[in-house]
C-alpha positions in Angstrom: 13.4 -61.3 104.2 11.5 -63.8 102.1 13.3 -65.2 98.9 11.7 -63.8 95.9 11.6 -66.1 92.8 12.0 -64.0 89.4 12.2 -66.3 86.3 15.4 -68.2 86.9 16.7 -65.5 89.5 16.3 -65.4 93.2 16.3 -62.6 95.3 17.6 -63.2 98.7 17.9 -59.6 100.3 17.5 -55.9 99.1 19.0 -52.7 100.5 18.4 -49.3 99.5 21.2 -47.4 99.7 20.1 -44.2 97.8 16.6 -42.6 97.4 15.4 -39.4 96.1 12.1 -38.1 94.7 12.6 -39.5 91.2 14.5 -42.8 91.6 15.7 -45.4 94.2 18.8 -47.6 94.0 18.5 -51.0 95.1 21.3 -53.5 95.8 20.3 -57.1 96.0 21.8 -60.2 96.7 20.8 -63.2 94.4 20.9 -66.6 93.2 21.6 -66.5 89.4 19.6 -68.8 87.2 22.7 -71.1 86.8 22.6 -71.6 90.9 25.7 -69.3 91.9 25.3 -66.2 94.2 25.6 -63.0 93.0 24.4 -59.1 93.2 22.4 -57.1 91.2 21.8 -53.1 91.2 18.3 -52.0 89.8 17.6 -48.5 89.3 13.4 -48.1 90.3 11.9 -45.0 88.6 9.2 -43.3 90.6 7.4 -41.9 87.3 6.9 -43.3 83.9 9.0 -42.1 80.6 6.4 -40.0 78.4 7.2 -39.4 74.6 5.3 -37.2 72.0 5.4 -37.2 68.3 3.4 -34.1 67.3 2.4 -33.6 63.7 0.9 -30.6 62.3 -1.6 -30.6 59.3 1.9 -29.8 56.7 3.4 -33.1 58.0 5.7 -31.2 60.3 6.9 -32.4 63.4 8.7 -30.3 66.8 11.7 -31.8 68.4 13.4 -30.3 71.1 17.0 -30.1 71.4 18.3 -29.6 75.2 21.2 -30.4 77.4 21.5 -33.8 79.2 23.4 -33.5 82.2 24.4 -37.3 82.9 25.7 -37.6 79.5 27.5 -34.1 79.3 26.0 -33.3 75.9 22.8 -31.7 73.9 20.7 -34.0 72.0 17.7 -33.7 69.5 14.7 -35.6 70.8 10.8 -35.8 70.6 9.1 -34.0 73.5 9.8 -36.1 76.6 9.3 -36.2 80.4 8.1 -38.0 83.3 4.7 -39.0 84.3 3.8 -39.9 88.0 3.0 -43.9 88.3 -0.4 -43.0 89.5 -1.3 -40.6 86.7 -2.3 -42.0 83.1 0.1 -41.9 80.7 -2.1 -40.0 78.1 -2.6 -37.1 80.8 1.0 -36.9 81.2 1.7 -36.7 77.4 -0.6 -33.7 77.0 1.3 -32.0 80.0 4.5 -32.8 78.6 3.6 -31.4 74.7 2.2 -28.3 76.2 5.5 -27.9 78.4 8.0 -28.5 75.9 6.2 -27.1 72.7 3.6 -24.8 73.7 1.2 -27.1 71.8 -1.9 -28.8 72.4 -3.4 -31.5 70.4 -6.9 -32.9 69.5 -6.2 -36.2 68.5 -4.2 -38.5 70.5 -2.9 -42.1 69.6 -1.0 -44.5 71.5 2.3 -45.4 69.5 4.0 -47.8 71.6 5.2 -49.0 75.3 8.7 -50.0 75.9 11.3 -50.5 78.3 14.3 -48.1 78.4 16.9 -50.2 79.8 15.3 -53.4 81.2 18.6 -55.0 82.4 19.2 -52.4 85.2 15.9 -50.4 85.6 12.0 -50.9 85.9 11.5 -47.8 83.7 8.2 -47.9 81.3 8.0 -45.6 78.6 4.6 -44.4 76.6 4.9 -42.9 73.5 2.2 -40.9 71.8 1.3 -39.6 68.5 -0.6 -36.3 68.7 -2.3 -34.4 65.8 -4.7 -31.6 65.4 -2.3 -29.3 66.9 -3.0 -25.8 68.1 0.1 -23.6 69.1 0.6 -22.1 72.5 3.5 -20.9 74.8 5.9 -23.3 76.8 5.6 -23.7 79.9 9.3 -25.1 80.7 10.4 -26.6 84.1 13.3 -25.3 85.8 15.3 -27.9 84.9 14.4 -27.7 81.1 16.8 -25.6 78.6 14.8 -26.4 75.1 15.3 -25.1 71.9 12.4 -26.0 69.5 13.3 -27.4 66.0 10.4 -27.9 63.5 11.3 -30.3 60.4 9.3 -32.6 58.2 8.3 -35.8 59.7 10.4 -37.6 56.8 13.4 -35.4 58.0 12.8 -36.1 61.7 12.8 -40.1 60.8 15.9 -39.5 58.6 17.7 -37.9 61.5 16.9 -40.7 63.4 18.4 -43.1 60.7 21.7 -41.4 60.3 22.1 -40.4 64.0 21.5 -37.0 64.3 19.0 -38.4 66.8 20.4 -40.7 69.5 18.0 -40.7 72.4 16.6 -44.2 72.6 12.9 -43.4 72.8 12.9 -40.8 70.2 14.7 -43.3 67.8 12.2 -46.3 68.5 9.1 -44.1 68.0 10.3 -42.4 64.8 11.5 -45.7 63.5 7.9 -47.1 64.3 6.3 -44.2 62.4 8.4 -44.8 59.6 7.2 -48.5 59.3 3.4 -47.6 59.9 3.7 -44.7 57.2 5.3 -47.7 54.8 2.4 -50.0 55.2 -0.1 -47.3 54.4 
């Protein structure tokens, strides 16, 4: 294998001990920035993370309460999901909003892009603000057990501030929305 330089790091070899339709785990032998040899584990995501803050004409938003298997807990979040790497994130956001809440929106604005955990994954997240909502029926996937929660936008921001919402994408998006609203 050719050595690959990444900033101060040099990757000297790579193995893939695990691969499924959603993620791939890479074990890499590296030379660290200080010149010592080491290892690195990388989780490669085969989709983008997608999030949506949907706001109606009465300044309400819809959050989803759902079980999250990896942490054995139920969390409250903005509507979120995955979008294939070859699909535009906006199209994935439209689909995720419809699936999880039943809503469609006429107006979409990119809110932010972030990295979910860039010390161990290559996952990119795209979060949108959706307005001009029309209600419809949820189209849940077989892995989703979602309860919709309607709250004011101010309440959602407060929930992120006080720890009732702990999902990283949701907290980041709601905090950015709070700052944007203060700047008006």
